[in-house]
N, C-alpha and C positions, 0 to 999 in steps of 0.2 A: 232147563232140557239142556244139555253140554250139545254141542257141536264140534266136530274134528275137521280141524282148519287141516288147507293142503299144508301148511310148514310144521303140523303135526302138534300144535297148539291146539287146547280145547280150550271152548269160549262158552260158559258157563251163561247162559239166560235165562231171568225167573220170569214164569209169565204172571200178568196182573190181569188179566182179564180177558176172558171167552166171551164172543158174542154172536148170536145167529140172529142176518140184518136181510131183508129184500134185498134184490136182485136193482130194483128201483130204486133203491133208497140205499144205497153202496158210500161207505162214509170215505170217500178215496182222497179228503184234506187229511181224515183221520189217519189210514194206511199209508199212503204215498209223500205227504207232506213230509217238512225238516223235521228232525228233532235236536235236542240241544244234548246227546251223548247216544253211542250206539245203542240200538233196539233192532228187535226182531217184531215181523209179521208174518203168521203162516196165514195160507189163504185156501179154502177147500167149499165143494159143494156142501148145500145141505137145507132143510128147511122139508118141504113136503114133497116128493116126487111124481112127475105127471110125464107118461108115457108120450114120448113125440117132441114134449117140451123139457125135459127132465127137472132139477131139481129150481125150485122157487126163487132159490134164498144162497146166501153164501156163510159160513162160518170163519169169523175172523178173532185172531189167538193175538194179543198185544204181549210182548216181553221184553224185559231192559237186559244191557248188559248185567252183570253180577261179579264177575272174576274168569281169572284165564289161570294154567295148568299147564305143563309142558317149558315153563320157559318164555322167552321171549318176551316183549315188547307188550304193556298193557293199553288198551284205548283211552283216553282221555276223554273227561268231559261230564259234564253234570246230569244226572237220569231227572229228568220228567216225572215229577210226583204223581203214585198213586193214583187212577180213576182222572186223571188230566188227557186222556185222546180225542176230548168233544163227541165222546158218545158215551150210554149207559147200558151196562150187560143184561140180557134179557131172555 
């Protein structure tokens, strides 16, 4: 996926993993913890919907930085190997 930054540089991220997790099993460390290189997390509602309570889970997309376009400096760092987020797909 491409993200257009305010400085007009397009940062490209490659999706590694998409998971749906129960709200009471949200992988906070894998989502919010430090990474050795630029990474992106997208979080949205998921799972079954119950009126009055909302969704019972979250969908989390894990992606790593894979390049940029439009000039500018490229972020440095080593990317985490695929599947090392500490959670598995499901």
